[in-house]
TORMARMI-539498 format. One record per residue: y, z, x of N, C-alpha, C, O, CB in turn; residue in one letter; residue number from 1. Coordinates in steps of 0.1 Angstrom, whole numbers, plus 2048, in hexadecimal, padded with zeros to 3 digits. Atoms other than C-alpha are relative to their C-alpha. Glycine has a CB too. Layout:
! residues N
((Y; Z; X); (Y; Z; X); (Y; Z; X); (Y; Z; X); (Y; Z; X); 'A'; NUM)
...
//
This chain:
! residues 188
((7FA; 804; 80E); (CEA; BED; 21D); (806; 7F3; 803); (806; 7EB; 7F9); (80C; 80A; 7FA); 'N'; 1)
((7FB; 80B; 7FE); (CFA; BD0; 22F); (7F5; 7F5; 804); (7EB; 7F8; 80B); (80A; 802; 80A); 'V'; 2)
((80C; 808; 7FB); (CE6; BB0; 232); (801; 7F7; 80A); (7F8; 7F0; 80E); (7FB; 7FA; 7F7); 'L'; 3)
((7FD; 80A; 7F3); (CF7; B9C; 24E); (80A; 80B; 808); (811; 813; 803); (808; 7EE; 7FB); 'A'; 4)
((7F3; 7F7; 7F9); (D0C; BAD; 26A); (801; 7F7; 80C); (7F8; 7F1; 810); (7FC; 811; 806); 'V'; 5)
((7FC; 806; 7F7); (D21; B9C; 285); (7FC; 807; 80D); (7FC; 813; 80F); (80D; 7FE; 7FE); 'A'; 6)
((803; 7FD; 7F2); (D15; B9E; 2A9); (806; 7FD; 80B); (803; 7F1; 80D); (7F5; 7FD; 802); 'I'; 7)
((7F8; 804; 7F5); (D29; B9A; 2C9); (7F6; 7F6; 808); (7EB; 7FA; 80B); (805; 80C; 80A); 'R'; 8)
((809; 808; 7F6); (D1A; B7D; 2DD); (7F8; 7F6; 7F8); (7F0; 7EE; 7FE); (7F6; 809; 80A); 'G'; 9)
((80A; 806; 805); (D09; B6C; 2C2); (806; 7F6; 7F8); (80B; 7F8; 7EC); (7F6; 808; 7F9); 'V'; 10)
((7F6; 80B; 807); (D1B; B49; 2BA); (80B; 806; 801); (80F; 80F; 808); (7FD; 7FD; 7F2); 'G'; 11)
((7F1; 7FC; 803); (D3D; B4A; 2B0); (803; 80A; 7F5); (7FF; 808; 7EA); (808; 7F4; 7FD); 'S'; 12)
((7FE; 7F8; 805); (D49; B67; 2A3); (804; 800; 7F1); (80D; 7F7; 7F0); (806; 806; 808); 'V'; 13)
((7FD; 804; 80D); (D4D; B69; 27C); (7FB; 7F4; 7F9); (7FD; 7F2; 7ED); (80C; 800; 800); 'G'; 14)
((806; 80C; 806); (D3C; B46; 279); (7F1; 807; 7FC); (7ED; 808; 7F0); (7FF; 7F2; 80C); 'A'; 15)
((80E; 7FD; 801); (D1A; B54; 27D); (7FC; 811; 7FE); (804; 818; 804); (7F9; 7FA; 80E); 'E'; 16)
((803; 7F3; 801); (D0A; B77; 274); (7F0; 7FF; 7FE); (7E9; 7F6; 7F9); (809; 807; 7F4); 'K'; 17)
((811; 7FD; 7FB); (CE7; B85; 27C); (7FC; 807; 7EE); (803; 80E; 7E8); (7FD; 810; 813); 'V'; 18)
((804; 7FA; 80E); (CD5; B8D; 25A); (7F7; 80C; 804); (7F0; 80C; 80F); (7F9; 7F4; 7F5); 'A'; 19)
((808; 7F4; 7FF); (CC4; BAD; 257); (7F6; 803; 7F6); (7F9; 800; 7EA); (809; 80B; 801); 'L'; 20)
((80D; 7FC; 80A); (CA4; BB8; 246); (801; 80E; 7FE); (801; 816; 807); (7F0; 7FE; 806); 'K'; 21)
((7FE; 7F0; 803); (CA7; BDA; 235); (7F3; 806; 7FE); (7F1; 812; 7FC); (809; 803; 7F1); 'L'; 22)
((80F; 7FA; 802); (C7F; BDC; 232); (7FE; 806; 80E); (805; 803; 818); (7F4; 7F4; 7FC); 'D'; 23)
((807; 7FA; 7F3); (C6C; BF2; 24C); (7F8; 7F8; 807); (7F1; 7F0; 801); (7F6; 80B; 7FD); 'A'; 24)
((809; 80A; 7FA); (C5C; BDF; 267); (7F3; 800; 800); (7EC; 7F7; 804); (802; 7FF; 80B); 'S'; 25)
((80F; 7FE; 802); (C3B; BEE; 25F); (7FD; 800; 7F3); (7F2; 806; 7F0); (7FA; 80D; 806); 'D'; 26)
((802; 800; 80D); (C3D; BE9; 23B); (7F5; 7F6; 7FC); (7F5; 7EA; 7FF); (80E; 7FC; 7FA); 'K'; 27)
((80D; 80D; 804); (C1C; BD8; 22B); (804; 7FD; 7F1); (809; 805; 7E8); (7EA; 807; 801); 'T'; 28)
((7FE; 805; 80C); (C20; BC4; 20F); (7F6; 803; 7F8); (7EB; 800; 7FD); (803; 7F4; 800); 'L'; 29)
((80A; 801; 80A); (C0C; BCC; 1F0); (7FC; 7F3; 7F9); (804; 7EB; 7F4); (804; 809; 7F6); 'E'; 30)
((804; 80E; 808); (BF7; BB0; 1E2); (807; 800; 7F4); (80B; 80A; 7EE); (7F0; 7FE; 7FB); 'P'; 31)
((7FB; 803; 80D); (C06; B9F; 1C7); (7F5; 7FC; 7F4); (7EC; 7F4; 7F5); (80A; 7F5; 802); 'E'; 32)
((80A; 803; 80B); (BF4; B9F; 1A5); (808; 7F7; 7F8); (814; 7F4; 7F9); (7FB; 80D; 7F7); 'S'; 33)
((7FA; 808; 80D); (BF8; B89; 187); (802; 809; 7F4); (806; 803; 7EA); (7F6; 7F5; 7FA); 'K'; 34)
((7FC; 7F7; 80C); (BFD; BA6; 16F); (80D; 804; 802); (812; 808; 80C); (7F7; 80D; 7FD); 'R'; 35)
((7F3; 7FB; 801); (C1E; BAD; 164); (802; 80F; 803); (7FA; 818; 7FE); (806; 7FD; 7F2); 'A'; 36)
((7FC; 7ED; 800); (C2E; BD1; 16F); (80B; 803; 7FB); (815; 800; 800); (803; 809; 80F); 'V'; 37)
((7F5; 7FD; 808); (C43; BDD; 153); (805; 810; 806); (7FD; 817; 80C); (7FB; 800; 7F0); 'L'; 38)
((7FA; 7F5; 7FF); (C5B; BFC; 159); (7FB; 808; 7F4); (7F9; 803; 7EA); (80F; 7FF; 801); 'E'; 39)
((803; 7F6; 808); (C50; C1B; 148); (80E; 805; 7F9); (818; 807; 800); (7FA; 80C; 809); 'K'; 40)
((7F3; 7FB; 805); (C6D; C26; 130); (7FA; 80E; 7FB); (7F0; 80E; 7F3); (809; 7F5; 7F3); 'V'; 41)
((803; 7F0; 804); (C6A; C4C; 12B); (80B; 804; 7F5); (808; 80D; 7ED); (802; 80A; 80F); 'D'; 42)
((7F6; 7FD; 809); (C88; C4D; 117); (800; 7FA; 7F2); (805; 7F0; 7EE); (80B; 7FD; 806); 'N'; 43)
((803; 807; 80D); (C7C; C49; 0F3); (806; 809; 7F3); (803; 808; 7E7); (7EF; 7FE; 7FF); 'R'; 44)
((7FC; 7F5; 809); (C8D; C66; 0E3); (810; 7FC; 7FA); (814; 7FF; 7EF); (7FF; 810; 809); 'F'; 45)
((7F1; 804; 800); (CB1; C58; 0E5); (808; 80D; 7FE); (803; 816; 805); (804; 7F5; 7F4); 'G'; 46)
((7F6; 7F0; 801); (CCD; C78; 0DA); (7FC; 807; 7F6); (804; 810; 7F3); (810; 7FF; 7FD); 'C'; 47)
((802; 7F6; 80D); (CBB; C86; 0BD); (7FB; 80B; 804); (7EF; 80D; 801); (7F7; 7FB; 7F5); 'V'; 48)
((803; 7F3; 7FB); (CB9; CA7; 0CB); (7FB; 80B; 7F3); (7F1; 812; 7F2); (80E; 805; 809); 'A'; 49)
((801; 7F5; 80C); (CBE; CB8; 0A9); (7F6; 7FD; 7F8); (7F7; 803; 7EE); (80A; 801; 7F8); 'G'; 50)
((80C; 806; 808); (C9F; CA7; 09C); (7F5; 80E; 802); (7F0; 812; 7F7); (7FA; 7F0; 808); 'A'; 51)
((805; 7F2; 7FF); (C8D; CC7; 0A9); (803; 806; 80F); (808; 800; 818); (7F0; 801; 7FC); 'S'; 52)
((7FA; 7F7; 7F4); (C93; CE2; 0C4); (7F5; 7FC; 80A); (7F9; 800; 816); (800; 812; 7FD); 'S'; 53)
((809; 803; 7F6); (C74; CD6; 0D8); (804; 7F2; 808); (802; 7F0; 814); (7F1; 800; 7FA); 'D'; 54)
((7F9; 80E; 7FD); (C84; CB3; 0DC); (80D; 803; 80D); (80E; 7FC; 817); (807; 7FA; 7EF); 'F'; 55)
((7F3; 7FE; 7F8); (CA5; CC2; 0EF); (7FF; 800; 80D); (807; 7F9; 814); (806; 80C; 7FE); 'F'; 56)
((800; 800; 7F1); (C97; CCC; 112); (7F7; 7EE; 802); (7FD; 7E9; 80C); (7F4; 811; 806); 'P'; 57)
((803; 80A; 7FD); (C85; CAC; 113); (80B; 7F3; 800); (80C; 7EB; 809); (7F6; 7FE; 7F8); 'I'; 58)
((7F5; 809; 801); (CA4; C96; 108); (80B; 805; 80C); (814; 7FE; 810); (807; 801; 7F1); 'Y'; 59)
((7F5; 7FC; 7F8); (CB9; CAB; 121); (7FB; 7FA; 80D); (804; 7F5; 815); (802; 811; 801); 'R'; 60)
((806; 802; 7F6); (C9F; CA3; 13C); (803; 7F1; 805); (807; 7EE; 810); (7F5; 803; 7FC); 'R'; 61)
((7FE; 810; 800); (CA0; C7C; 136); (80F; 7FE; 801); (812; 7F5; 809); (7FA; 7F8; 7F3); 'H'; 62)
((7F3; 805; 7FC); (CC6; C7C; 135); (802; 804; 80E); (805; 7FC; 817); (80B; 806; 7F6); 'R'; 63)
((7FF; 7FF; 7EF); (CC7; C8F; 157); (7FC; 7F8; 808); (801; 7F6; 813); (7FA; 809; 805); 'N'; 64)
((808; 808; 7F5); (CB0; C78; 166); (80A; 7F3; 800); (80D; 7EE; 80B); (7EF; 7FC; 7FB); 'R'; 65)
((7F8; 80B; 7FE); (CC6; C5A; 15A); (80C; 801; 804); (810; 7F8; 80B); (801; 7F9; 7F5); 'E'; 66)
((7F5; 7FD; 7F9); (CE5; C6A; 164); (7FF; 800; 80F); (808; 7FB; 815); (803; 80B; 7FB); 'L'; 67)
((801; 801; 7F2); (CD8; C70; 187); (7FD; 7F1; 805); (803; 7ED; 80F); (7F5; 809; 804); 'E'; 68)
((804; 80E; 7FE); (CCA; C4C; 187); (810; 7F7; 801); (812; 7EF; 80B); (7F6; 7FB; 7F2); 'R'; 69)
((7F4; 808; 801); (CEF; C3D; 17F); (807; 808; 80A); (80F; 801; 810); (808; 800; 7F2); 'L'; 70)
((7F7; 7F9; 7F5); (CFE; C58; 199); (7FC; 7FA; 80D); (804; 7F7; 816); (7FD; 811; 801); 'E'; 71)
((805; 806; 7F4); (CE7; C4A; 1B2); (802; 7EE; 805); (802; 7E8; 80F); (7F1; 803; 7FD); 'Q'; 72)
((7FA; 810; 800); (CF1; C25; 1A9); (80C; 801; 806); (80E; 7FA; 810); (802; 7F7; 7F1); 'M'; 73)
((7F2; 7FF; 7FD); (D15; C2F; 1AE); (800; 803; 810); (806; 7FB; 817); (808; 80B; 7F7); 'D'; 74)
((7FE; 7FF; 7F1); (D0E; C3F; 1D2); (7FB; 7F3; 808); (800; 7EF; 813); (7F9; 80C; 805); 'K'; 75)
((804; 80D; 7F7); (CFA; C1F; 1DC); (80B; 7F6; 7FF); (80E; 7F0; 809); (7F3; 7F9; 7FD); 'D'; 76)
((7F6; 807; 802); (D15; C0C; 1CF); (80D; 800; 80A); (812; 7F7; 810); (802; 802; 7F4); 'W'; 77)
((7F4; 7F9; 7F6); (D33; C1E; 1E3); (7F9; 800; 80E); (801; 7FD; 817); (804; 812; 7FC); 'D'; 78)
((805; 802; 7F3); (D1C; C1E; 202); (7FE; 7F2; 805); (801; 7EE; 810); (7F5; 807; 801); 'S'; 79)
((7FE; 810; 7FE); (D17; BFA; 200); (80C; 7FA; 804); (80D; 7F2; 80E); (7FD; 7F9; 7F4); 'L'; 80)
((7F4; 805; 7FF); (D3B; BF3; 1FC); (806; 807; 80E); (80D; 800; 816); (808; 803; 7F2); 'K'; 81)
((7FA; 7F7; 7F4); (D44; C0E; 218); (7F9; 7F8; 80E); (7FF; 7F5; 819); (7FA; 813; 7FF); 'E'; 82)
((808; 80A; 7F3); (D27; BF9; 231); (80A; 7F3; 801); (80F; 7F0; 80B); (7EC; 7F9; 7FB); 'A'; 83)
((7FC; 80E; 7FE); (D37; BD7; 227); (80E; 803; 807); (811; 7FC; 811); (802; 7F7; 7F2); 'E'; 84)
((7F0; 800; 7FB); (D5D; BE3; 22F); (7FC; 804; 80F); (800; 7FC; 817); (80C; 80B; 7F8); 'A'; 85)
((803; 7FE; 7F1); (D50; BF1; 250); (7FE; 7F4; 808); (804; 7F1; 812); (7F5; 808; 801); 'F'; 86)
((804; 80C; 7F7); (D3F; BD2; 25B); (80D; 7F7; 7FF); (811; 7F1; 809); (7F1; 7F7; 7FB); 'Q'; 87)
((7F2; 809; 800); (D5E; BBF; 24F); (80B; 804; 80B); (811; 7FC; 812); (808; 800; 7F1); 'A'; 88)
((7F6; 7FB; 7F5); (D74; BD5; 266); (7FB; 7FD; 80D); (802; 7F8; 815); (802; 80F; 800); 'K'; 89)
((804; 804; 7F5); (D5C; BD1; 283); (7FF; 7F3; 801); (803; 7F0; 80D); (7F6; 806; 804); 'R'; 90)
((7FF; 80D; 7FE); (D59; BAD; 280); (810; 7FC; 803); (813; 7F5; 80D); (7FA; 7F8; 7F3); 'E'; 91)
((7F2; 802; 7FA); (D7F; BAC; 281); (805; 804; 80D); (80E; 800; 814); (808; 805; 7F9); 'A'; 92)
((7FE; 7FC; 7F0); (D7F; BBE; 29F); (7FC; 7FA; 80A); (802; 7F9; 815); (7FA; 80A; 804); 'A'; 93)
((808; 80A; 7F3); (D65; BA9; 2B1); (806; 7F4; 7FF); (804; 7ED; 809); (7EE; 7FD; 7FF); 'L'; 94)
((7F9; 80C; 800); (D79; B8B; 2A6); (80C; 803; 808); (80E; 7FB; 811); (803; 7FB; 7F2); 'I'; 95)
((7F2; 7FC; 7F8); (D9D; B9C; 2B4); (7F9; 801; 80F); (7FF; 7FB; 818); (808; 810; 7F9); 'A'; 96)
((806; 7FE; 7F2); (D87; BA6; 2D3); (7FD; 7F3; 808); (800; 7F2; 814); (7F4; 807; 800); 'A'; 97)
((803; 80B; 7F8); (D7A; B83; 2D9); (80B; 7F7; 801); (80A; 7EE; 80A); (7F5; 7F9; 7FA); 'E'; 98)
((7F2; 807; 800); (D9D; B73; 2D3); (806; 805; 80D); (809; 7FD; 816); (80A; 804; 7F1); 'E'; 99)
((7F9; 7F8; 7F4); (DAB; B8C; 2ED); (7F9; 7FB; 80D); (7FF; 7F7; 817); (7FC; 812; 7FE); 'A'; 100)
((809; 804; 7F3); (D8E; B82; 306); (804; 7F1; 803); (809; 7EE; 80E); (7ED; 801; 7FC); 'T'; 101)
((7FA; 80A; 7FC); (D96; B5F; 300); (80D; 7FD; 805); (80E; 7F6; 80F); (7FF; 7FA; 7F9); 'A'; 102)
((7F4; 800; 7F7); (DBA; B62; 309); (801; 807; 80B); (80C; 804; 810); (809; 804; 7FA); 'A'; 103)
((802; 7F9; 7F2); (DB4; B77; 327); (7F8; 7F6; 80B); (7FB; 7F5; 816); (7F7; 80F; 7FF); 'K'; 104)
((809; 80A; 7FA); (D9A; B5C; 333); (80B; 7F4; 801); (80E; 7F0; 80D); (7F2; 7FB; 7F6); 'R'; 105)
((7F6; 80D; 800); (DB3; B3F; 32B); (80E; 803; 80B); (812; 7FA; 813); (807; 7FF; 7EE); 'A'; 106)
((7F7; 7FB; 7F8); (DD0; B57; 33E); (7FA; 7FD; 810); (800; 7F8; 819); (802; 80F; 7FD); 'K'; 107)
((806; 800; 7F3); (DB7; B58; 35B); (7FC; 7F1; 804); (7FC; 7EF; 810); (7F5; 80A; 801); 'R'; 108)
((7FF; 80F; 7FB); (DB0; B33; 35D); (80D; 7FA; 801); (80E; 7F2; 80A); (7F9; 7F8; 7F8); 'Q'; 109)
((7F4; 806; 7FE); (DD3; B2A; 359); (806; 806; 80E); (80B; 7FE; 815); (809; 802; 7F3); 'K'; 110)
((7FC; 7FB; 7F3); (DDC; B41; 379); (7F7; 7FB; 80B); (7FC; 7FB; 816); (7FF; 80F; 801); 'K'; 111)
((808; 805; 7F5); (DBD; B32; 38D); (807; 7F0; 801); (80C; 7EC; 80C); (7ED; 801; 7FC); 'K'; 112)
((7FB; 80C; 7FB); (DCA; B0E; 385); (80D; 800; 805); (80E; 7F7; 80D); (800; 7F6; 7F5); 'D'; 113)
((7F3; 7FD; 7FA); (DEF; B18; 38E); (7FE; 802; 80F); (805; 7FD; 818); (808; 80C; 7F9); 'A'; 114)
((803; 7FC; 7F1); (DE1; B25; 3AE); (7FE; 7F4; 808); (803; 7F2; 813); (7F2; 808; 800); 'K'; 115)
((806; 80F; 7FB); (DCE; B02; 3B3); (80C; 7F7; 803); (80C; 7EF; 80D); (7F5; 7F9; 7F3); 'K'; 116)
((7F8; 80C; 7FE); (DEC; AEE; 3AD); (80B; 806; 80C); (810; 7FE; 814); (807; 7FC; 7F0); 'V'; 117)
((7F6; 7FA; 7F7); (E03; B07; 3C3); (7F9; 7FB; 80F); (7FF; 7F6; 818); (802; 812; 7FE); 'G'; 118)
((807; 806; 7F0); (DEA; AFF; 3E1); (803; 7F2; 800); (808; 7ED; 80A); (7EF; 802; 802); 'E'; 119)
((800; 80D; 7FB); (DEA; ADC; 3DB); (80F; 7FA; 803); (810; 7EF; 808); (7F9; 7F8; 7F6); 'Q'; 120)
((7F4; 801; 7FE); (E10; ADC; 3DB); (805; 802; 80C); (80D; 7FB; 811); (805; 806; 7F8); 'M'; 121)
((7FC; 7FC; 7F2); (E14; AEF; 3FA); (7F8; 7F7; 809); (7FE; 7F5; 814); (7FD; 810; 804); 'R'; 122)
((806; 80A; 7F6); (DFC; AD7; 40C); (809; 7F3; 803); (80C; 7EE; 80E); (7F2; 7FB; 7FA); 'K'; 123)
((7F8; 80C; 7FD); (E10; AB9; 401); (811; 803; 805); (818; 7F9; 808); (7FF; 7F7; 7F3); 'E'; 124)
((7F4; 7FE; 7FE); (E30; ACC; 409); (801; 802; 810); (80B; 800; 817); (805; 80B; 7F7); 'A'; 125)
((800; 7FD; 7F2); (E25; AD4; 42C); (807; 7F4; 809); (80E; 7F6; 813); (7F0; 804; 804); 'E'; 126)
((7FC; 80C; 7FA); (E2D; AAE; 436); (811; 7FF; 7FE); (818; 7FA; 806); (7F8; 7F4; 7FA); 'G'; 127)
((7F3; 802; 804); (E4E; AAF; 427); (80A; 80A; 804); (815; 807; 807); (801; 7FE; 7F3); 'I'; 128)
((7F7; 7F6; 7FB); (E5D; AD0; 42F); (7FD; 805; 80F); (7F2; 809; 813); (7FF; 80B; 7F7); 'N'; 129)
((804; 7FF; 7F5); (E63; AD4; 451); (808; 80E; 804); (80B; 811; 810); (804; 7F3; 807); 'K'; 130)
((7FA; 7F5; 7FE); (E73; AF6; 44D); (7F6; 80E; 7FE); (7EC; 80E; 7F6); (80C; 7FF; 7F9); 'F'; 131)
((809; 7F4; 801); (E65; B1B; 450); (803; 805; 7F2); (80E; 802; 7ED); (803; 80B; 80C); 'Q'; 132)
((7FE; 7FB; 80A); (E62; B2D; 42F); (803; 80E; 802); (7FF; 816; 7FA); (7F5; 7FD; 7F8); 'G'; 133)
((7FD; 7F1; 7FB); (E6F; B4E; 43F); (80F; 802; 7FE); (815; 80B; 803); (7FC; 803; 810); 'D'; 134)
((7EF; 7F8; 801); (E96; B4D; 434); (807; 7F9; 80D); (813; 7F9; 80D); (7FF; 814; 803); 'G'; 135)
((7F8; 804; 7F5); (E9F; B3C; 455); (804; 7F1; 801); (805; 7EB; 80B); (7F9; 804; 80C); 'S'; 136)
((7FD; 80C; 801); (EA9; B1A; 446); (80F; 7FE; 803); (812; 7F4; 809); (7FB; 7FC; 7F4); 'F'; 137)
((7F3; 800; 7FE); (ECF; B20; 447); (802; 800; 80E); (809; 7F7; 813); (807; 80A; 7FA); 'L'; 138)
((7FF; 802; 7EF); (ECC; B28; 46D); (7FE; 7F4; 805); (806; 7EE; 80C); (7F6; 809; 808); 'E'; 139)
((806; 80B; 7FD); (EB6; B0A; 471); (80A; 7F3; 7FE); (80A; 7E9; 806); (7F4; 800; 7F6); 'A'; 140)
((7F6; 80B; 805); (ED0; AF3; 461); (809; 800; 806); (80E; 7F5; 807); (804; 800; 7F5); 'M'; 141)
((7F6; 7FE; 7FB); (EED; B01; 473); (7FE; 7FE; 810); (807; 7FB; 818); (806; 80D; 7FC); 'K'; 142)
((802; 806; 7EF); (EDF; AFA; 496); (7FA; 7F2; 800); (7F3; 7F0; 80A); (7F4; 809; 80B); 'G'; 143)
((804; 80B; 7FF); (ED6; AD8; 48F); (80D; 7F6; 801); (818; 7F9; 7FB); (7F7; 7FF; 7F4); 'M'; 144)
((7F3; 807; 7FF); (EF0; ABD; 499); (7FF; 7F5; 7F3); (7F4; 7F3; 7ED); (802; 7F6; 811); 'S'; 145)
((800; 80A; 80C); (EFB; AA4; 47E); (7F7; 7F3; 803); (7F1; 7EE; 7F9); (810; 7FB; 7FD); 'P'; 146)
((80E; 809; 801); (EE4; A87; 48D); (7F6; 805; 7FE); (7EF; 7FD; 7F7); (7FC; 7F9; 80B); 'E'; 147)
((80C; 7FB; 801); (EC7; A9E; 48C); (7FF; 7FE; 7EE); (7F6; 7F8; 7E9); (7FF; 80F; 808); 'E'; 148)
((7FF; 7FF; 80F); (ED1; AA3; 465); (7FF; 7F5; 7FB); (7F7; 7F4; 7F2); (80B; 806; 7FA); 'L'; 149)
((803; 80C; 806); (ED5; A7F; 45E); (7F3; 7FB; 803); (7EE; 7F3; 7FA); (808; 7F8; 803); 'Q'; 150)
((80C; 806; 7FD); (EB5; A77; 46F); (7F5; 807; 7F5); (7EC; 801; 7F0); (7FD; 804; 811); 'E'; 151)
((80B; 7F8; 808); (EA3; A94; 45B); (802; 7FC; 7F1); (7F8; 7FC; 7EA); (802; 812; 802); 'L'; 152)
((801; 803; 80C); (EB1; A87; 43B); (7FA; 7F2; 7FF); (7F2; 7EF; 7F6); (80E; 801; 7FA); 'A'; 153)
((808; 80F; 804); (EA7; A60; 441); (7EF; 803; 802); (7E7; 7FC; 7FB); (805; 7F2; 80C); 'K'; 154)
((80E; 7FF; 801); (E83; A6E; 44A); (7FC; 809; 7F4); (7F0; 809; 7F1); (7FA; 806; 80E); 'A'; 155)
((806; 7F9; 80A); (E82; A85; 42D); (7FE; 7F4; 7F2); (7F4; 7F5; 7EB); (80B; 80D; 7FD); 'G'; 156)
((7FF; 80A; 80A); (E8A; A66; 415); (7F3; 7F8; 7FF); (7EE; 7F6; 7F4); (80D; 7F7; 802); 'E'; 157)
((80B; 805; 7FB); (E6C; A55; 424); (7F2; 808; 7FB); (7E9; 803; 7F5); (803; 800; 80E); 'T'; 158)
((80C; 7F7; 801); (E53; A71; 422); (7FE; 807; 7F1); (7F5; 80F; 7F0); (802; 80B; 80A); 'E'; 159)
((804; 7FD; 80C); (E54; A77; 3FD); (7F4; 7F8; 7FD); (7F1; 7ED; 801); (80B; 7FD; 7F6); 'V'; 160)
((80D; 806; 802); (E31; A74; 3F0); (801; 7F8; 7F1); (808; 7FD; 7E9); (7F4; 80B; 800); 'P'; 161)
((801; 809; 808); (E2A; A59; 3D7); (7FB; 805; 7F2); (7FB; 7FD; 7E8); (7F9; 7F6; 806); 'A'; 162)
((806; 7FA; 80B); (E1C; A72; 3BE); (80B; 808; 7FA); (80A; 80B; 7EE); (7F3; 808; 804); 'S'; 163)
((7F4; 7FB; 805); (E3E; A82; 3BA); (807; 7FB; 7F7); (809; 7EF; 7FA); (808; 801; 809); 'A'; 164)
((7F7; 807; 80A); (E52; A77; 39C); (80D; 7FB; 803); (814; 802; 80A); (802; 809; 7F6); 'P'; 165)
((7F3; 805; 7FE); (E6F; A61; 39C); (809; 805; 7F7); (807; 806; 7EA); (800; 7F1; 800); 'K'; 166)
((7F7; 7F8; 809); (E8F; A74; 393); (80C; 7F6; 800); (80C; 7F0; 80B); (804; 810; 804); 'V'; 167)
((7F5; 808; 7FF); (EAE; A5E; 38B); (80C; 80B; 805); (80B; 817; 802); (803; 7F8; 7F3); 'P'; 168)
((7F5; 7F6; 7FA); (ECE; A6D; 39C); (80D; 7FC; 7F7); (811; 7F1; 7F6); (804; 7FE; 812); 'V'; 169)
((7F7; 7FE; 80A); (EE9; A77; 383); (80C; 807; 806); (80B; 811; 80D); (7F9; 807; 7F5); 'V'; 170)
((7F6; 7F8; 7FA); (F0B; A80; 38D); (805; 808; 7F5); (800; 806; 7EA); (80C; 7F8; 807); 'S'; 171)
((7F9; 7F9; 80B); (F20; A99; 37A); (809; 7FB; 7FA); (80D; 7FF; 7EF); (805; 80B; 803); 'A'; 172)
((7F6; 80A; 807); (F39; A7F; 372); (7F8; 7F9; 7F5); (7FC; 7F7; 7E9); (807; 7F3; 80B); 'K'; 173)
((803; 809; 80B); (F1F; A6C; 360); (7FA; 80A; 7F5); (7F8; 808; 7E9); (7F5; 7F3; 805); 'Q'; 174)
((805; 7F4; 80A); (F11; A8C; 350); (80B; 803; 7F6); (808; 805; 7EA); (7FD; 80F; 809); 'M'; 175)
((7F4; 7FD; 807); (F33; A93; 343); (808; 7F6; 7F7); (813; 7F7; 7F1); (808; 805; 809); 'G'; 176)
((7FC; 80E; 805); (F38; A71; 336); (801; 803; 7F2); (7F9; 80C; 7EE); (7F5; 7F3; 802); 'A'; 177)
((801; 801; 80E); (F42; A6C; 30D); (7F4; 7FA; 7FC); (7F0; 7FB; 7F1); (80C; 7FA; 7F9); 'S'; 178)
((80C; 80A; 808); (F24; A55; 30A); (7F2; 809; 7FF); (7E8; 806; 7F7); (7FC; 7F0; 80B); 'T'; 179)
((80A; 7F8; 7FE); (F0C; A71; 313); (7FF; 80C; 7F5); (7F5; 812; 7F2); (800; 805; 80D); 'N'; 180)
((800; 7F5; 80B); (F19; A8A; 2F7); (7F9; 7F9; 7F3); (7FA; 7ED; 7F1); (80F; 805; 7FC); 'I'; 181)
((805; 807; 80F); (F08; A85; 2D4); (804; 80F; 7F8); (803; 81A; 7FD); (7EC; 7FA; 7FE); 'Q'; 182)
((7FF; 7F6; 80A); (F12; A9C; 2B7); (7FA; 7FF; 7F7); (7FF; 7F6; 7EF); (80A; 802; 7FC); 'I'; 183)
((809; 801; 80B); (EF8; AA0; 29F); (804; 80C; 7F2); (809; 818; 7F3); (7F0; 803; 808); 'R'; 184)
((7FB; 7F8; 80C); (EFE; AAE; 27C); (7F3; 804; 7F8); (7EE; 7FA; 7F2); (80C; 7F6; 7F6); 'D'; 185)
((80A; 7FF; 809); (EE1; ABE; 26A); (803; 809; 7F1); (80A; 813; 7EE); (7F5; 807; 809); 'F'; 186)
((7FC; 7FC; 80F); (EE0; AC4; 245); (7F8; 80B; 7FF); (7ED; 80C; 803); (7FC; 7F6; 7F4); 'D'; 187)
((809; 7F4; 802); (ED7; AE8; 23D); (7FB; 7FF; 7F2); (7F3; 808; 7EE); (809; 80E; 802); 'A'; 188)
//
């Protein structure tokens, strides 16, 4: 009933559909003739069943045939609309699945990139950080003499990599100054 169907993996979902042929694959085409083919009209009596009693069964047969034809047309129309609704629902599900897959793919890529950046930062930090990451920082600092602490502070200043961003030092007094406070009125 439907002439085009969305299939997963064919281009972008929703933009392209695969066309369907409803003909049988082994159908043989009849040779075309130049002669016009007209439909035979059987109903030539109309509803004049009272003209004679022998016309009534003929009229009734034609009427029933026409009612069956109209009923079949209605059934075909309903099945077509049902198939189109099913394909629309199926296509919406395909689009949702494609979007979910893309989101998960982006999440995996983001996680992979974050891991790569973390490894790079760890490699850069190995030269800067002299302490172990096992929680023994405080004990190591307590065990150092003041001269060693000053020496470590001076060494730390020179070992900052050039790729690190320069951050200005702002004191709490500067942050609390009235020149830094701005009041903005928004008109609602």
